[in-house]
C-alpha positions as CSV (number, residue, x, y, z in Angstrom):
1,X,-86.0,10.4,-106.4
2,X,-89.6,11.6,-106.1
3,X,-90.2,14.9,-107.9
4,X,-91.4,16.6,-104.8
5,X,-88.0,16.2,-103.2
6,X,-86.0,17.4,-106.2
7,X,-85.6,20.9,-104.7
8,X,-84.7,19.7,-101.3
9,X,-81.7,17.7,-102.4
10,X,-79.9,20.8,-103.8
11,X,-77.6,22.7,-101.5
12,X,-79.2,25.8,-100.0
13,X,-77.8,29.0,-98.6
14,X,-79.3,31.5,-96.3
15,X,-80.1,34.9,-97.6
16,X,-82.4,37.5,-96.0
17,X,-84.3,34.9,-93.9
18,X,-85.0,32.7,-96.9
19,X,-83.4,29.6,-98.4
20,X,-82.6,29.8,-102.1
21,X,-81.6,27.0,-104.4
22,X,-79.4,27.5,-107.5
23,X,-82.5,26.8,-109.7
24,X,-84.5,29.9,-108.7
25,X,-86.8,27.8,-106.5
26,X,-87.3,29.5,-103.1
27,X,-88.4,27.8,-99.9
28,X,-88.9,29.6,-96.7
29,X,-87.1,28.1,-93.7
30,X,-90.5,27.3,-92.2
31,X,-91.5,25.3,-95.3
32,X,-88.4,23.2,-95.3
33,X,-88.6,22.1,-91.7
34,X,-92.3,22.2,-90.9
35,X,-93.6,20.3,-93.9
36,X,-92.0,16.9,-94.0
37,X,-92.9,14.9,-97.0
38,X,-94.7,11.6,-97.2
39,X,-92.8,8.5,-96.0
40,X,-93.4,4.9,-97.1
41,X,-93.7,1.6,-95.3
42,X,-91.5,-1.2,-96.5
43,X,-93.1,-4.5,-97.5
44,X,-92.8,-7.0,-94.7
45,X,-90.2,-9.1,-96.6
46,X,-88.0,-6.0,-97.1
47,X,-88.4,-4.6,-93.6
48,X,-85.5,-2.7,-92.2
49,X,-84.9,-0.8,-88.9
50,X,-83.2,2.6,-88.8
51,X,-82.5,4.7,-85.7
52,X,-81.9,8.5,-85.6
53,X,-80.1,10.0,-82.6
54,X,-79.2,13.6,-81.7
55,X,-76.1,14.4,-79.8
56,X,-77.0,16.5,-76.7
57,X,-73.8,18.5,-76.6
58,X,-74.4,22.0,-78.0
59,X,-70.8,22.3,-79.2
60,X,-71.2,19.3,-81.5
61,X,-75.0,19.0,-82.4
62,X,-74.5,15.9,-84.6
63,X,-77.3,13.7,-85.9
64,X,-76.4,10.0,-86.3
65,X,-78.5,7.7,-88.4
66,X,-77.8,4.0,-87.9
67,X,-78.9,1.0,-90.0
68,X,-80.1,-1.7,-87.5
69,X,-80.9,-4.5,-90.0
70,X,-84.2,-6.3,-90.3
71,X,-85.7,-8.9,-92.6
72,X,-84.6,-7.0,-95.6
73,X,-81.0,-6.8,-94.5
74,X,-79.5,-8.2,-97.7
75,X,-82.0,-6.4,-99.9
76,X,-80.9,-2.8,-99.2
77,X,-78.6,-1.6,-101.9
78,X,-78.2,2.0,-100.7
79,X,-79.1,4.2,-97.8
80,X,-79.2,7.9,-98.5
81,X,-79.4,10.2,-95.5
82,X,-80.1,13.9,-95.9
83,X,-80.3,16.5,-93.2
84,X,-81.9,19.9,-93.9
85,X,-80.7,22.1,-91.1
86,X,-82.7,25.0,-89.6
87,X,-80.0,27.4,-91.0
88,X,-81.0,26.1,-94.5
89,X,-77.8,24.1,-95.1
90,X,-78.4,20.7,-96.6
91,X,-76.0,17.8,-96.2
92,X,-76.3,14.3,-97.7
93,X,-74.3,11.1,-97.4
94,X,-74.8,7.7,-99.0
95,X,-73.9,4.2,-97.7
96,X,-73.9,1.4,-100.2
97,X,-74.9,-2.1,-99.1
98,X,-75.3,-1.1,-95.4
99,X,-74.7,-3.8,-92.8
100,X,-76.0,-3.8,-89.2
101,X,-74.4,-0.9,-87.4
102,X,-73.6,1.1,-90.5
103,X,-74.1,4.8,-89.6
104,X,-74.0,8.3,-91.0
105,X,-73.2,11.2,-88.8
106,X,-74.0,14.7,-90.1
107,X,-73.8,18.1,-88.4
108,X,-77.1,19.5,-87.1
109,X,-78.0,22.7,-85.3
110,X,-79.3,23.4,-81.8
111,X,-82.9,23.7,-83.1
112,X,-85.1,21.4,-85.1
113,X,-83.5,19.8,-88.2
114,X,-85.2,17.7,-90.8
115,X,-83.9,14.1,-91.5
116,X,-84.8,12.2,-94.7
117,X,-83.7,8.6,-95.1
118,X,-84.2,6.9,-98.5
119,X,-83.6,3.2,-99.1
120,X,-82.9,1.8,-102.5
121,X,-83.6,-1.9,-102.6
122,X,-82.0,-4.6,-104.9
123,X,-85.3,-4.8,-106.7
124,X,-84.8,-1.2,-107.8
125,X,-87.7,0.1,-105.6
126,X,-86.9,3.2,-103.6
127,X,-88.6,4.0,-100.3
128,X,-88.5,7.2,-98.2
129,X,-88.7,5.6,-94.8
130,X,-88.0,8.6,-92.6
131,X,-88.9,12.2,-93.2
132,X,-89.3,14.1,-90.0
133,X,-88.1,17.0,-87.9
134,X,-85.8,16.1,-85.0
135,X,-85.6,18.8,-82.3
136,X,-82.4,19.4,-80.4
137,X,-83.0,17.8,-76.9
138,X,-83.3,20.4,-74.1
139,X,-81.5,19.6,-70.9
140,X,-83.5,20.2,-67.7
């Protein structure tokens, strides 16, 4: 895991408008959501497609991340999906050896949540392929 993400992978709790980790590192809510980290492009021979969808029902604001395959289908050893919610709760799930259609569904909020997807390849290389804020869709 890149060192700049070490603090984000801990579980946070909300206290007085700030998110605090157990290790005395403090991030504001704005910093966690508004400053996505760098992401990397996979080499062409390891290319993989991943889709992130938000549920539009406010009672269940789920975020689903789906592995869609690609040239590197057999080269992905692990897919790690982390959601940093706007209320400072962090959830993470791991799928080993994902196949086409493998998905992770985590609970989001009705505002903007940050989604981070990291792929670990059979070569041992690790790539952060998604690190972005996903706003809750507003119905018109």
